[in-house]
C-alpha positions, -999 to 999 in steps of 0.1 A, spaced: 301 -485 1 309 -471 36 346 -469 44 352 -481 80 386 -465 81 371 -431 74 345 -437 101 372 -446 126 393 -415 117 364 -391 119 352 -407 152 386 -403 168 390 -366 158 354 -356 167 355 -375 200 387 -358 210 377 -323 200 343 -325 217 357 -344 246 378 -313 254 346 -296 265 331 -327 282 307 -333 253 299 -365 234 308 -363 197 274 -376 184 262 -340 176 291 -337 151 295 -374 143 260 -382 131 258 -356 103 294 -365 92 285 -402 90 255 -393 69 277 -374 45 300 -404 44 271 -425 31 257 -440 64 219 -440 64 206 -416 90 186 -444 107 219 -462 113 240 -431 121 219 -422 151 224 -454 172 261 -455 161 264 -419 174 248 -428 207 270 -458 213 301 -437 204 289 -411 228 287 -437 255 322 -451 249 340 -417 246 324 -400 276 327 -432 297 364 -432 289 366 -395 299 347 -401 331 372 -428 340 399 -401 340 377 -377 360 369 -403 386 406 -410 391 412 -373 397 381 -369 419 367 -341 397 329 -351 397 303 -334 419 280 -364 424 253 -345 443 248 -323 412 253 -351 386 230 -378 399 197 -360 394 207 -353 358 217 -390 353 185 -404 368 161 -382 348 180 -386 316 178 -424 319 140 -422 323 134 -399 293 160 -411 267 140 -443 258 109 -421 254 127 -398 230 141 -427 210 106 -443 207 91 -410 196 116 -406 169 102 -437 151 67 -422 151 76 -393 128 92 -391 93 130 -390 91 129 -355 76 111 -342 107 138 -357 129 165 -342 107 150 -307 109 147 -311 146 183 -321 148 193 -290 127 173 -268 151 192 -284 180 225 -277 164 217 -240 160 202 -238 196 234 -253 211 256 -229 191 237 -199 203 237 -211 239 275 -215 239 279 -178 232 256 -164 258 279 -146 283 283 -163 316 281 -145 349 312 -129 364 312 -152 395 306 -189 392 277 -202 413 281 -232 437 246 -235 452 216 -249 432 181 -262 437 173 -298 428 148 -285 402 176 -273 379 195 -307 374 162 -325 373 149 -303 345 182 -304 327 184 -342 328 148 -347 317 151 -325 287 186 -337 277 175 -374 280 145 -369 257 166 -350 232 193 -376 234 169 -404 225 149 -385 199 179 -370 180 206 -395 189 230 -368 202 236 -380 237 223 -348 254 257 -333 262 253 -305 238 222 -295 257 234 -302 293 266 -282 290 252 -249 276 223 -248 300 245 -252 330 270 -227 317 243 -201 311 230 -209 347 264 -197 359 284 -228 368 321 -232 363 328 -246 328 353 -271 342 327 -284 366 301 -285 338 325 -305 316 330 -332 342 293 -334 351 283 -336 314 309 -363 307 295 -383 336 258 -379 326 260 -385 289 270 -422 290 238 -431 308 214 -413 285 233 -424 255 233 -461 263 197 -463 273 187 -445 241 210 -469 221 194 -500 236 160 -487 224 173 -484 188 190 -519 191 157 -534 202 141 -519 172 167 -534 149 184 -501 138 220 -510 147 247 -520 122 275 -533 144 303 -529 118 296 -492 115 290 -488 153 322 -506 164 343 -488 137 331 -456 153 332 -466 190 366 -482 194 388 -452 185 364 -430 205 374 -448 237 410 -437 233 400 -402 222 377 -396 252 404 -404 277 430 -383 259 406 -354 257 398 -355 294 434 -355 303 444 -327 279 414 -305 287 418 -307 325 456 -302 325 463 -278 296 432 -260 283 405 -236 295 370 -251 290 355 -217 280 378 -215 250 368 -250 239 331 -240 242 337 -211 217 352 -235 192 324 -260 197 299 -232 191 314 -226 156 313 -263 149 276 -265 159 267 -237 134 287 -252 105 271 -286 110 237 -271 114 241 -253 80 251 -286 63 223 -305 78 198 -278 69 208 -281 32 201 -319 34 166 -319 50 151 -285 40 
């Protein structure tokens, strides 16, 4: 039987740690929920909804501090909204093992991307194609794997040369949209267990706001990215042993 207290505790901790880098926690939370006994089919929508709650809470803090570049963020948001339901629908057309292997590959990909050195000077200018591409890919991955897309948006933008603090706020702003649209698709398909989902989402709301405050005031985002890279690799190895 699944312990809801364990789910709440894990959700708070992962949402706080990943929130420090502007990321949703689903990329870590989903495999942990599976290891706690939650079926993978129920862990994915729970992870998406928790992503929505924690990053929305973080964005509330960022909005109050006027930290979000809306011109850069909106193309990512719009394209991720359009492609997340497509990804969620496609995930029901293939066996669970295939989705699990794809998720494992995503974890390793994100871990590698975090450690690719950034340019010496952060860029400010950008073409519309970059955020459009980033949002489209992240939205599809979000729906297909139930990871919210943040673990893909963030490393792509960092590798492209943008300031990690700017990336963190843009990522936290974009993830709620792709997460909630993907979640609604799972809900419509009857894959949501509300006891598990709410046990995970409620503590994540507090963790997300606390992480945004702590990360902006006290920590350097690039240091958090390195920590997250290690977490991606460790979770990837665990998930690999389950599905391969």
